[in-house]
C-alpha angles and dihedrals in degrees: 000000000000122000120249116247120219119261093254090050091051091049091048089052093047090054089053091048091051091049095052095037098240135120120278089231090062092049087046092053091047092050092052091057092046093050091059091067097032092254095308102108142354135200111193149167108205120151093213088059098049098275117271120023146142135221128189126188107252103050112302116125126164127183134180092252099051093188095054096099092175094055086048092054090048093053093045090050095048094047090049096051094044092044090055092048088051091051093046089053089243090123114051140147119250109259114248117242109262114246117252094221138342136175128243088276094058095247124136121188089340096308126110112256133193105296090192088063122220101344091118129234116343125230088225139351136191147148133230130171095356091309120118121199135186122193121209107181093164091065096026093247134139119186121196127188116199129158092356090302121114119208121188120206131197101228092199109198095341114120099206114214110146136061130190146155117290119225103210126325129100095302134050094221132061130204137211131204135175086291098055124250117016114225102212088199086068097053119090113247111235095188141344094042123127124221106247110237113241119245117269095246093048093047087050090055090050092050091049093052090051093051089048091052091046096052118090113256114250113229113204112222115257113260121220109235113256094228090057091053090052093050092049093050092049090049091053094049090052092055093053092047088054091048090053090050091050089051093055091051087052093050089052088051087241087122125034120234090252093051090048095050092049094048090044092051088048092052094045091051089063091065 
């Protein structure tokens, strides 16, 4: 079931249809395809536009009749105008009424509610291998429900437009964007994610680092250089040798007692 456009959006699409001389239904179908990629690409099968075709922002346009250049120009012009309106917010879906209450399984009054919460109306939804997904390119969100748990990703600048079966990994579905396959492990988790516990060995390293930082730092007492000790000892010995020599001079009466005591005091003061 297709989403419902706002009244202003429908009027803008009607204006585009009138300018190109095609039906509003054809423009509406083309717009639905563009909305799935937030205006960046479209794969369609519309009889008024030659059946199956493809358009991609940046210049690639393919139509069923590859030599019908007029049709190709018409499709390219239509997609460019509609894409610009989508980017400007001039084409939007009507927001769904927010459920008053619902239980953890997404049910309200016995009716299935929006399991993705209050993200609004998705560009596309689906379910594969017991995994449900909802793509919100307009607000850069991807919601995945698996095993009863809903995880919401920030899709960054990826315009998700393709879904396939995943071979291995944490999820059973895979997604593609304008850059190719989308690795869900590289997308930031907005809600529903769990912090991955660190390995025991890594956590031990962290704890050890914290303990080391918390312990008071041991400051080794300053050691007097060995050469300084040697020099001081030699200096002291020289002082005492001089005092002994002065004492000998006193004993020989070459120095008076007073002169000896004064000289001795002078030498001792140098220690």
